[in-house]
N, C-alpha and C positions, 0 to 999 in steps of 0.2 A: 397323841393325836386326838382331835375332837371327834366325838361320837354324835351322829345326827339324831335328833329327836324324832321318833317315828309315831309316838302316840302319847296322849294324856288321858287319864281316866275321867269319867264323869265327876263333876264337883271338885276337880283338882285344886282350883283356886277359889271356890265358892265361899262367899262371906269373908274373904280376906281383905287386907288393906293395901293390896298392890295398886300402884298408880299408873303403870303402863304394862303392856304385854305385846310381845312380838311372837307370832306363831310362824315358825320356819316352814319353808316350802317342802322340807323333807317329811312333814306331817301332812298327809293327804286329806285327813278328815279331822275336824274338831269335834270333840265329844259333846254330848248333851250336858247342859248346865255347867260347863267348865269354869265359867267366870260369873256364875249366878250371884246376883246381889252384892257385887263388889262396889260399894259406895265411893271408894277413893279412886277407882279406875278412871283415868282421864284420856288415855291414848291407847287405841287398839290398832296394831299393824298386823295384817295377815299377808304373808309373802306369797308371790307367785308360786304355784305348785300345789297349794292347798285347794282341793277340789270341792269340799263341802263342809258345812257346819251343822251340827246337830241342833235339835229343838232347844230353845231357851239357853243357848250357849252363852249369850251375853245379856240375859234377861235382868231387868231392874238394876242396871248399872247407871245410876242417875246423874253422874257427873262427867260423863264422857264428853270431850270437846272435839275429838277427831277420830275418824275411822278410815283406815286405808285397807282395801281388799281387792283381790283379783276380779276383773270384770266378768270372768266366766265362772266364778265360784257359785255353787248352788247352796241355798239355805232355805229354811222354812220361812215363808213370807207372812204378810199380814193375814192372809186367808188360810193359815195352816189348819189342817183338819183337826188336830188335837188341841188347838187353842194356845199353843206355845211357840210362837214365832221366835226365830233366832235372836232378834234384837228387841223383843217386846219390852216396853217400859224403859228403854234406853234412848234418851234424847240427846242430840248432838247438833253442832252447828257446822261442822266441816267434814265432808266425805270425799275421799279420793279413790278412784279406781286405777289399778295398775293393769298392764296388758294381759296378765294371766297366761295360760298355756295356749289358748286358741285366739285371743284377741276379739272374740265375739261375746257380746253382752247377752246374758240370759234375761228373762223377764224380771223387771225391777218394779213390779206393781206396788210393793210395800213402800219403797222409798219415794216413788213418784207421787204418792198420795199423802206423804207425811208432811204435816204442817210444821214439824219441828226440825226440818233439815233444809239447808240451802242446796241449790243445784250442785250435784257432785261434779268434781273435776276428773279429768282422765289424763294420766301422764305415762 
């Protein structure tokens, strides 16, 4: 039988050549710098059930074309106190929100002010 992934350590895929990643909902928190500087990463899918993402989790992933995440997931935004927002340096053209656990959107200050992102969809 399959075992649910509960956690990944910081830098688990950092500097790797992965092209896509799906974070399962069984993993409530995404570690810091988990996909830091993954230049080949194009597709990020974060399933409903994930509650938060650590600082710089997807920092400097320059070739991402799509991000899908729960509408209620918490992450370090543009104004992160330590200067390491979750998606800093990651430019993308397509963003989708899934319903999440609550269906309520948290503050999306970072995305609403980003010139590198089209208006996100919600499905």
